[in-house]
N, C-alpha and C positions, 0 to 999 in steps of 0.2 A: 129794968125790965131783962129777963133771963132769954137769951135767944136760944131757939131749939136747934136740933142737931140738923134738921133739914135746912134752916136758914144759913147755918154756917158751912154746909156742904155744897150748897147750889147759890152762891151769891148773885150769879147773873139772871137766875130766874127771878129774883126779889126786885131788879132793875126793870125788867121786862114786864112781871106782873106784881105790882106793888101791893096788892091786898089779896085776902083769901077770895073775895068774890071775883076777882079778875082770873085767879088761878081756877077756881070751878068752871068759870064761863068758859076759859080756853080748853079746858079737858072736855067739856060737853061738845064744843065746836069741832074739836079735833076727833071726837068719837062718830060724830055725825058723818064727817068728811070721810073718815077711814072706813066707816061702816057702809056709807052709800059707795065708794070705790069698791069694796068687797062685793056688794050685791051687784053692781054694774059688771064686774069681771065675771060673777057667777052666771048672769044671765047671758052674758055673751058665750058663754061655754069654753072660757080661757083654759080650763082645767083639761079639755080634751087635747089641746096642744102639747101638753106635757108628755103625753106618750107617743110611741110610734105604731099605733094600731091604725090602719087605715079606715076600718069600719067605724071608728068612734065618731068620726067627723059627719 
């Protein structure tokens, strides 16, 4: 069986996520966590703390 470029470049990922299904599941779960964290930060209005305008808070 021929190994793909992806498999040769990232061998540690093949040990952590041995099958294609595991990789897809990990990407979906990571997206949910990152997206949920981004939404949480947006709803807390964290972006207003990046400027120094006192009226923004």
